[in-house]
C-alpha positions as protocol buffer text, in pm:
chain_id: "A"
residue {
  index: 1
  type: MET
  ca { x: 0 y: 0 z: 0 }
}
residue {
  index: 2
  type: LYS
  ca { x: 110 y: 354 z: -66 }
}
residue {
  index: 3
  type: ILE
  ca { x: 49 y: 673 z: 129 }
}
residue {
  index: 4
  type: ARG
  ca { x: -236 y: 881 z: -8 }
}
residue {
  index: 5
  type: GLN
  ca { x: -209 y: 1155 z: 252 }
}
residue {
  index: 6
  type: HIS
  ca { x: 8 y: 1226 z: 555 }
}
residue {
  index: 7
  type: ALA
  ca { x: -78 y: 1590 z: 619 }
}
residue {
  index: 8
  type: GLU
  ca { x: -108 y: 1553 z: 995 }
}
residue {
  index: 9
  type: SER
  ca { x: 199 y: 1404 z: 1159 }
}
residue {
  index: 10
  type: HIS
  ca { x: -3 y: 1156 z: 1362 }
}
residue {
  index: 11
  type: VAL
  ca { x: -252 y: 1037 z: 1097 }
}
residue {
  index: 12
  type: VAL
  ca { x: -176 y: 859 z: 769 }
}
residue {
  index: 13
  type: GLU
  ca { x: -425 y: 774 z: 494 }
}
residue {
  index: 14
  type: LEU
  ca { x: -338 y: 480 z: 272 }
}
residue {
  index: 15
  type: ASP
  ca { x: -431 y: 432 z: -93 }
}
residue {
  index: 16
  type: ASP
  ca { x: -707 y: 186 z: 8 }
}
residue {
  index: 17
  type: GLY
  ca { x: -882 y: 476 z: 189 }
}
residue {
  index: 18
  type: SER
  ca { x: -806 y: 352 z: 541 }
}
residue {
  index: 19
  type: GLN
  ca { x: -683 y: 605 z: 795 }
}
residue {
  index: 20
  type: TRP
  ca { x: -450 y: 519 z: 1080 }
}
residue {
  index: 21
  type: GLN
  ca { x: -339 y: 710 z: 1387 }
}
residue {
  index: 22
  type: ILE
  ca { x: 32 y: 666 z: 1461 }
}
residue {
  index: 23
  type: TYR
  ca { x: 149 y: 588 z: 1813 }
}
residue {
  index: 24
  type: PRO
  ca { x: 307 y: 902 z: 1968 }
}
residue {
  index: 25
  type: GLY
  ca { x: 634 y: 725 z: 2049 }
}
residue {
  index: 26
  type: ASP
  ca { x: 673 y: 608 z: 1686 }
}
residue {
  index: 27
  type: LEU
  ca { x: 627 y: 942 z: 1507 }
}
residue {
  index: 28
  type: ALA
  ca { x: 1000 y: 992 z: 1444 }
}
residue {
  index: 29
  type: THR
  ca { x: 1005 y: 674 z: 1235 }
}
residue {
  index: 30
  type: THR
  ca { x: 755 y: 826 z: 992 }
}
residue {
  index: 31
  type: LEU
  ca { x: 966 y: 1134 z: 914 }
}
residue {
  index: 32
  type: SER
  ca { x: 1132 y: 959 z: 619 }
}
residue {
  index: 33
  type: TRP
  ca { x: 804 y: 835 z: 468 }
}
residue {
  index: 34
  type: LYS
  ca { x: 723 y: 964 z: 121 }
}
residue {
  index: 35
  type: PRO
  ca { x: 415 y: 906 z: -100 }
}
residue {
  index: 36
  type: GLU
  ca { x: 600 y: 624 z: -279 }
}
residue {
  index: 37
  type: THR
  ca { x: 688 y: 445 z: 48 }
}
residue {
  index: 38
  type: ASP
  ca { x: 548 y: 93 z: 31 }
}
residue {
  index: 39
  type: LEU
  ca { x: 373 y: 0 z: 357 }
}
residue {
  index: 40
  type: ARG
  ca { x: 221 y: -325 z: 477 }
}
residue {
  index: 41
  type: LEU
  ca { x: -53 y: -335 z: 744 }
}
residue {
  index: 42
  type: GLU
  ca { x: -33 y: -618 z: 997 }
}
residue {
  index: 43
  type: ARG
  ca { x: -237 y: -706 z: 1303 }
}
residue {
  index: 44
  type: ASN
  ca { x: -57 y: -647 z: 1630 }
}
residue {
  index: 45
  type: GLY
  ca { x: -107 y: -851 z: 1943 }
}
residue {
  index: 46
  type: ASP
  ca { x: 2 y: -604 z: 2208 }
}
residue {
  index: 47
  type: ARG
  ca { x: -223 y: -392 z: 2428 }
}
residue {
  index: 48
  type: THR
  ca { x: -96 y: -62 z: 2293 }
}
residue {
  index: 49
  type: SER
  ca { x: -212 y: -88 z: 1931 }
}
residue {
  index: 50
  type: SER
  ca { x: -433 y: -301 z: 1710 }
}
residue {
  index: 51
  type: HIS
  ca { x: -204 y: -295 z: 1404 }
}
residue {
  index: 52
  type: VAL
  ca { x: 143 y: -201 z: 1282 }
}
residue {
  index: 53
  type: LEU
  ca { x: 248 y: -39 z: 956 }
}
residue {
  index: 54
  type: VAL
  ca { x: 567 y: -196 z: 821 }
}
residue {
  index: 55
  type: ASN
  ca { x: 791 y: -10 z: 576 }
}
residue {
  index: 56
  type: ALA
  ca { x: 876 y: -269 z: 308 }
}
residue {
  index: 57
  type: ALA
  ca { x: 1211 y: -103 z: 228 }
}
residue {
  index: 58
  type: ASP
  ca { x: 1369 y: -113 z: 574 }
}
residue {
  index: 59
  type: GLN
  ca { x: 1122 y: -324 z: 775 }
}
residue {
  index: 60
  type: SER
  ca { x: 1073 y: -43 z: 1030 }
}
residue {
  index: 61
  type: ARG
  ca { x: 744 y: -69 z: 1216 }
}
residue {
  index: 62
  type: VAL
  ca { x: 508 y: 185 z: 1370 }
}
residue {
  index: 63
  type: ARG
  ca { x: 216 y: 103 z: 1595 }
}
residue {
  index: 64
  type: VAL
  ca { x: -122 y: 232 z: 1478 }
}
residue {
  index: 65
  type: ILE
  ca { x: -491 y: 230 z: 1561 }
}
residue {
  index: 66
  type: ALA
  ca { x: -780 y: 325 z: 1337 }
}
residue {
  index: 67
  type: ALA
  ca { x: -817 y: 702 z: 1305 }
}
residue {
  index: 68
  type: GLY
  ca { x: -1087 y: 816 z: 1545 }
}
residue {
  index: 69
  type: ASP
  ca { x: -1005 y: 549 z: 1804 }
}
residue {
  index: 70
  type: THR
  ca { x: -833 y: 655 z: 2126 }
}
residue {
  index: 71
  type: TRP
  ca { x: -515 y: 530 z: 2282 }
}
residue {
  index: 72
  type: SER
  ca { x: -527 y: 381 z: 2630 }
}
residue {
  index: 73
  type: ASP
  ca { x: -372 y: 656 z: 2844 }
}
residue {
  index: 74
  type: GLY
  ca { x: -222 y: 408 z: 3086 }
}
residue {
  index: 75
  type: GLU
  ca { x: -59 y: 198 z: 2814 }
}
residue {
  index: 76
  type: VAL
  ca { x: 79 y: 504 z: 2632 }
}
residue {
  index: 77
  type: LYS
  ca { x: 228 y: 652 z: 2952 }
}
residue {
  index: 78
  type: LYS
  ca { x: 374 y: 315 z: 3049 }
}
residue {
  index: 79
  type: ALA
  ca { x: 529 y: 259 z: 2704 }
}
residue {
  index: 80
  type: LEU
  ca { x: 672 y: 612 z: 2680 }
}
residue {
  index: 81
  type: LYS
  ca { x: 836 y: 568 z: 3021 }
}
residue {
  index: 82
  type: GLY
  ca { x: 996 y: 248 z: 2895 }
}
residue {
  index: 83
  type: GLY
  ca { x: 805 y: 16 z: 3128 }
}
Protein backbone atom coordinates (compact mmCIF):
# COMPACT_ATOMS: atom_id res chain seq x y z
CA MET A 1 0.00 0.00 0.00
CA LYS A 2 1.10 3.54 -0.66
CA ILE A 3 0.49 6.73 1.29
CA ARG A 4 -2.36 8.81 -0.08
CA GLN A 5 -2.09 11.55 2.52
CA HIS A 6 0.08 12.26 5.55
CA ALA A 7 -0.78 15.90 6.19
CA GLU A 8 -1.08 15.53 9.95
CA SER A 9 1.99 14.04 11.59
CA HIS A 10 -0.03 11.56 13.62
CA VAL A 11 -2.52 10.37 10.97
CA VAL A 12 -1.76 8.59 7.69
CA GLU A 13 -4.25 7.74 4.94
CA LEU A 14 -3.38 4.80 2.72
CA ASP A 15 -4.31 4.32 -0.93
CA ASP A 16 -7.07 1.86 0.08
CA GLY A 17 -8.82 4.76 1.89
CA SER A 18 -8.06 3.52 5.41
CA GLN A 19 -6.83 6.05 7.95
CA TRP A 20 -4.50 5.19 10.80
CA GLN A 21 -3.39 7.10 13.87
CA ILE A 22 0.32 6.66 14.61
CA TYR A 23 1.49 5.88 18.13
CA PRO A 24 3.07 9.02 19.68
CA GLY A 25 6.34 7.25 20.49
CA ASP A 26 6.73 6.08 16.86
CA LEU A 27 6.27 9.42 15.07
CA ALA A 28 10.00 9.92 14.44
CA THR A 29 10.05 6.74 12.35
CA THR A 30 7.55 8.26 9.92
CA LEU A 31 9.66 11.34 9.14
CA SER A 32 11.32 9.59 6.19
CA TRP A 33 8.04 8.35 4.68
CA LYS A 34 7.23 9.64 1.21
CA PRO A 35 4.15 9.06 -1.00
CA GLU A 36 6.00 6.24 -2.79
CA THR A 37 6.88 4.45 0.48
CA ASP A 38 5.48 0.93 0.31
CA LEU A 39 3.73 0.00 3.57
CA ARG A 40 2.21 -3.25 4.77
CA LEU A 41 -0.53 -3.35 7.44
CA GLU A 42 -0.33 -6.18 9.97
CA ARG A 43 -2.37 -7.06 13.03
CA ASN A 44 -0.57 -6.47 16.30
CA GLY A 45 -1.07 -8.51 19.43
CA ASP A 46 0.02 -6.04 22.08
CA ARG A 47 -2.23 -3.92 24.28
CA THR A 48 -0.96 -0.62 22.93
CA SER A 49 -2.12 -0.88 19.31
CA SER A 50 -4.33 -3.01 17.10
CA HIS A 51 -2.04 -2.95 14.04
CA VAL A 52 1.43 -2.01 12.82
CA LEU A 53 2.48 -0.39 9.56
CA VAL A 54 5.67 -1.96 8.21
CA ASN A 55 7.91 -0.10 5.76
CA ALA A 56 8.76 -2.69 3.08
CA ALA A 57 12.11 -1.03 2.28
CA ASP A 58 13.69 -1.13 5.74
CA GLN A 59 11.22 -3.24 7.75
CA SER A 60 10.73 -0.43 10.30
CA ARG A 61 7.44 -0.69 12.16
CA VAL A 62 5.08 1.85 13.70
CA ARG A 63 2.16 1.03 15.95
CA VAL A 64 -1.22 2.32 14.78
CA ILE A 65 -4.91 2.30 15.61
CA ALA A 66 -7.80 3.25 13.37
CA ALA A 67 -8.17 7.02 13.05
CA GLY A 68 -10.87 8.16 15.45
CA ASP A 69 -10.05 5.49 18.04
CA THR A 70 -8.33 6.55 21.26
CA TRP A 71 -5.15 5.30 22.82
CA SER A 72 -5.27 3.81 26.30
CA ASP A 73 -3.72 6.56 28.44
CA GLY A 74 -2.22 4.08 30.86
CA GLU A 75 -0.59 1.98 28.14
CA VAL A 76 0.79 5.04 26.32
CA LYS A 77 2.28 6.52 29.52
CA LYS A 78 3.74 3.15 30.49
CA ALA A 79 5.29 2.59 27.04
CA LEU A 80 6.72 6.12 26.80
CA LYS A 81 8.36 5.68 30.21
CA GLY A 82 9.96 2.48 28.95
CA GLY A 83 8.05 0.16 31.28
